C-alpha positions as CSV (number, residue, x, y, z in Angstrom):
1,M,7.1,9.7,-63.8
2,K,6.9,10.7,-60.2
3,E,7.8,14.3,-61.1
4,L,5.1,14.4,-63.8
5,V,2.5,13.0,-61.4
6,R,3.5,15.6,-58.8
7,R,3.1,18.4,-61.4
8,D,-0.3,17.3,-62.5
9,F,-1.5,16.7,-58.9
10,Y,-0.7,20.3,-58.0
11,S,-1.7,21.9,-61.3
12,I,-4.9,20.1,-62.4
13,L,-5.6,17.4,-59.8
14,N,-5.3,14.6,-62.3
15,I,-2.6,12.1,-61.6
16,S,-3.4,9.8,-64.5
17,R,-2.6,12.2,-67.4
18,P,1.2,11.4,-67.4
19,S,0.4,7.7,-68.0
20,E,-2.4,8.4,-70.6
21,Y,0.0,10.1,-73.0
22,P,2.3,7.1,-73.5
23,L,-0.7,4.7,-73.3
24,Y,-2.1,6.3,-76.5
25,A,1.2,7.3,-78.2
26,S,3.4,4.3,-77.8
27,V,1.4,2.0,-80.1
28,C,1.6,4.7,-82.8
29,I,5.4,5.1,-82.3
30,I,5.8,1.3,-82.7
31,A,3.6,1.3,-85.8
32,D,5.6,4.1,-87.4
33,K,9.0,2.6,-86.5
34,F,8.1,-0.8,-88.0
35,D,5.8,0.5,-90.9
36,I,2.8,-1.3,-89.5
37,P,-0.2,-0.3,-91.8
38,L,-3.1,-0.9,-89.4
39,I,-3.6,0.1,-85.7
40,I,-6.5,-1.4,-83.9
41,Q,-7.8,0.4,-80.8
42,G,-10.6,-0.5,-78.5
43,E,-13.8,1.7,-78.4
44,N,-14.5,5.2,-79.5
45,A,-14.8,7.3,-76.4
46,G,-17.1,9.6,-78.3
47,Q,-19.7,6.8,-78.1
48,T,-19.0,5.2,-74.8
49,L,-17.8,8.1,-72.6
50,G,-19.7,11.0,-73.9
51,A,-16.6,12.6,-75.4
52,S,-18.0,13.1,-78.9
53,K,-17.5,16.9,-78.7
54,D,-13.8,16.3,-78.9
55,T,-13.5,13.0,-80.9
56,G,-16.7,12.7,-82.9
57,T,-18.3,9.3,-83.5
58,G,-16.6,8.3,-86.7
59,G,-14.2,5.4,-87.3
60,D,-10.8,7.3,-87.4
61,A,-9.2,6.2,-84.2
62,F,-6.4,8.9,-84.6
63,N,-9.1,11.2,-83.3
64,Q,-8.5,9.9,-79.8
65,F,-5.7,12.4,-79.6
66,K,-8.3,15.1,-79.5
67,L,-9.5,13.8,-76.1
68,N,-9.2,16.5,-73.5
69,T,-6.6,14.7,-71.4
70,V,-4.1,14.1,-74.2
71,K,-4.8,16.9,-76.8
72,A,-2.2,19.3,-75.5
73,D,1.4,19.0,-76.7
74,P,3.2,16.9,-74.0
75,L,6.5,18.5,-74.7
76,S,5.2,22.0,-74.0
77,L,3.5,20.6,-70.8
78,Y,6.3,18.6,-69.4
79,A,9.7,19.3,-71.0
80,V,10.8,21.9,-68.5
81,N,12.7,22.0,-65.2
82,G,14.9,19.0,-65.8
83,I,12.5,16.9,-67.9
84,T,14.0,16.4,-71.4
85,E,12.5,15.5,-74.7
86,S,14.2,12.2,-74.5
87,D,12.5,11.5,-71.2
88,L,9.2,11.9,-73.1
89,A,10.1,9.8,-76.1
90,L,7.0,7.6,-75.7
91,F,4.7,10.6,-75.2
92,V,4.5,12.1,-78.7
93,P,2.6,10.3,-81.4
94,P,4.1,10.6,-84.9
95,L,0.7,11.4,-86.5
96,Q,2.0,13.2,-89.5
97,S,4.4,10.4,-90.4
98,L,1.7,7.8,-90.0
99,R,-0.8,9.7,-92.2
100,E,1.9,10.2,-94.9
101,K,2.5,6.5,-94.9
102,G,-1.3,5.8,-95.2
103,T,-1.4,4.1,-91.8
104,R,-5.0,3.6,-90.6
105,S,-6.2,3.5,-87.0
106,I,-9.6,1.9,-86.3
107,F,-11.8,1.0,-83.4
108,L,-12.3,-2.7,-82.8
109,S,-15.8,-2.0,-81.3
110,Y,-17.0,-1.2,-84.9
111,Y,-16.1,-4.6,-86.2
112,V,-17.4,-7.1,-83.5
113,Q,-20.9,-8.3,-83.1
114,E,-21.1,-7.6,-79.4
115,W,-19.2,-4.9,-77.5
116,S,-19.7,-4.1,-73.8
117,Q,-17.6,-4.0,-70.7
118,P,-19.2,-7.1,-69.1
119,H,-19.0,-9.1,-72.4
120,N,-15.3,-8.1,-73.0
121,A,-14.5,-8.9,-69.4
122,R,-16.0,-12.3,-69.5
123,F,-14.1,-13.0,-72.8
124,A,-10.9,-11.9,-71.2
125,V,-11.3,-13.9,-68.0
126,E,-12.1,-17.0,-70.0
127,H,-8.8,-16.5,-71.8
128,G,-6.7,-15.9,-68.6
129,L,-7.2,-12.4,-67.3
130,R,-7.0,-12.2,-63.6
131,I,-9.4,-9.6,-62.1
132,L,-9.8,-8.4,-58.5
133,P,-10.9,-11.2,-56.2
134,P,-14.6,-11.7,-55.3
135,D,-13.9,-10.5,-51.7
136,A,-12.6,-7.1,-52.9
137,N,-14.3,-4.2,-51.2
138,P,-16.2,-2.0,-53.6
139,Y,-16.1,0.8,-51.0
140,D,-12.3,0.8,-51.2
141,I,-12.2,1.1,-55.0
142,G,-15.3,3.3,-55.6
143,M,-17.0,0.9,-58.1
144,H,-19.0,-2.2,-58.2
145,R,-17.1,-3.8,-61.0
146,F,-13.9,-5.8,-60.4
147,F,-12.5,-6.0,-63.9
148,L,-11.5,-2.3,-64.4
149,G,-8.4,-0.3,-63.5
150,L,-6.3,-3.5,-63.1
151,D,-3.2,-1.7,-64.4
152,Y,-3.2,1.4,-62.2
153,Y,-3.2,1.2,-58.4
154,F,-4.0,4.9,-58.0
155,R,-7.1,4.8,-60.3
156,P,-9.6,5.0,-57.4
157,L,-7.8,8.0,-56.1
158,N,-7.9,9.8,-59.4
159,Q,-11.6,9.0,-59.7
160,M,-12.1,10.5,-56.2
161,F,-10.4,13.6,-57.6
162,K,-12.9,13.6,-60.5
163,Y,-15.7,13.3,-58.0
164,I,-14.5,16.2,-56.0
165,K,-13.9,18.4,-59.1
166,L,-17.0,17.5,-61.1
167,G,-19.5,15.9,-58.7
168,F,-19.4,12.4,-60.2
169,G,-16.9,9.6,-60.3
170,M,-16.3,6.2,-61.8
171,E,-19.4,4.6,-60.2
172,T,-21.7,7.1,-62.0
173,D,-20.0,6.0,-65.3
174,L,-20.4,2.3,-64.5
175,A,-23.9,2.5,-63.2
176,C,-24.9,4.3,-66.4
177,Y,-23.2,1.6,-68.5
178,D,-25.0,-1.2,-66.7
179,L,-28.3,0.6,-66.7
180,R,-28.0,1.1,-70.4
181,E,-27.2,-2.6,-70.9
182,G,-30.3,-3.5,-68.8
183,L,-28.2,-5.2,-66.2
184,I,-29.4,-3.1,-63.2
185,S,-32.5,-1.2,-62.4
186,Y,-32.7,2.6,-62.1
187,D,-33.1,2.2,-58.3
188,E,-30.0,0.1,-58.2
189,A,-28.1,2.6,-60.3
190,V,-29.0,5.5,-58.0
191,F,-28.2,3.3,-54.9
192,L,-24.8,2.3,-56.2
193,V,-23.9,5.9,-57.0
194,R,-24.9,7.0,-53.5
195,E,-22.9,4.2,-51.9
196,L,-19.7,4.1,-54.0
197,D,-19.1,7.2,-56.1
198,G,-15.9,8.9,-55.2
199,K,-14.9,6.3,-52.6
200,C,-11.2,5.5,-52.1
201,S,-9.6,3.5,-49.4
202,A,-7.5,5.3,-46.7
203,K,-4.6,3.0,-47.6
204,I,-4.5,4.1,-51.2
205,I,-4.5,7.8,-50.1
206,D,-1.8,7.1,-47.5
207,D,0.3,5.3,-50.2
208,F,0.0,8.2,-52.5
209,C,1.1,10.7,-49.8
210,A,4.1,8.5,-49.2
211,Y,4.8,8.3,-52.9
212,L,4.9,12.1,-53.2
213,G,6.4,12.6,-49.7
214,I,3.6,14.9,-48.5
215,S,1.5,14.8,-45.3
216,L,-2.1,13.8,-45.2
217,Q,-3.0,17.3,-44.0
218,A,-1.2,18.9,-47.0
219,F,-2.9,16.4,-49.3
220,W,-6.4,17.3,-48.2
221,S,-5.8,21.0,-48.1
222,H,-4.7,20.9,-51.7
223,V,-7.5,18.5,-52.9
224,N,-10.3,20.5,-51.2
225,S,-9.1,23.6,-53.0
226,F,-10.4,22.0,-56.2
227,R,-13.9,21.2,-55.0
228,G,-16.6,22.2,-57.5
229,K,-19.6,24.5,-56.8
230,M,-21.8,21.4,-56.4
231,W,-20.3,20.8,-52.9
232,K,-21.3,22.4,-49.6
233,K,-19.8,22.0,-46.2
234,C,-21.9,20.8,-43.3
235,G,-19.8,21.1,-40.2
236,E,-16.6,19.3,-41.0
237,T,-18.1,17.2,-43.8
238,W,-18.4,18.0,-47.5
239,V,-21.7,16.9,-49.1
240,L,-23.2,17.2,-52.6
241,D,-25.9,19.8,-53.0
242,N,-29.2,18.1,-54.0
243,P,-27.8,14.7,-55.2
244,V,-30.0,12.4,-57.2
245,W,-30.6,10.0,-54.3
246,E,-32.3,12.8,-52.4
247,Q,-34.6,13.3,-55.3
248,H,-35.7,9.7,-55.5
249,S,-37.0,7.3,-52.9
250,L,-35.0,4.1,-52.8
251,P,-36.0,0.7,-51.6
252,R,-34.5,-0.2,-48.2
253,N,-33.5,-3.8,-49.2
254,L,-30.7,-2.8,-51.7
255,S,-27.2,-4.1,-51.0
256,V,-24.0,-3.5,-52.9
257,A,-22.8,-7.0,-52.0
258,D,-26.0,-8.5,-53.4
259,I,-25.7,-6.5,-56.7
260,C,-22.1,-7.5,-57.1
261,K,-22.9,-11.1,-56.5
262,R,-25.7,-11.1,-59.1
263,L,-23.6,-9.4,-61.7
264,G,-20.7,-11.8,-61.1
265,M,-17.7,-9.5,-61.7
């Protein structure tokens, strides 16, 4: 896994892709191996993440393998330079075999009365899920919600990469979700994006450099080579060109801590 993370860090600046392949494929492999007729996934990314160009908004959850991050053949991507097909046994979904068996894959979000991240998080916490503690620092993880990314320590780092490449990160996504749910105001959404988008603690960055065995200087030299055209350099600092918070006057009394406390998780 370290070798795959290293490859994707240098080739596409996305260190999550090697874990996304088995995340999606493993359940299909198990269903095929044990002739399980129904696979239940979570939500359709075409509805919640704006990925409908790839996946559509229909109910066939096998379409998730059309998502940009997992649509390429993992064997052609990774089975070179010492990585074998057996190393990637959990990366390749047996879609043809499943379709021949008549196995269905559906999205749970289509069959429940209420579906939202806060609702699902409350349900999970009530049934034993442990989330980040209330004193977690949103500025360290780049988001105002404490129930996401619990399974992946480097997620804030990968979201920082997304911010550098595309000009928006996890906090933009979350602020949009909560604004759409009516949980925060537009002013609060813009404020949260200004404060948290693309943030990642120095410790996580240092730990990643140690994980790959590279220097901090080499890390930033490579990462900055992926900066999108929406960035400009002012002295030694990179800043976004004409961000939304410079187009909109914000109240001075807004606080990340206050918003987090009100939302609860």
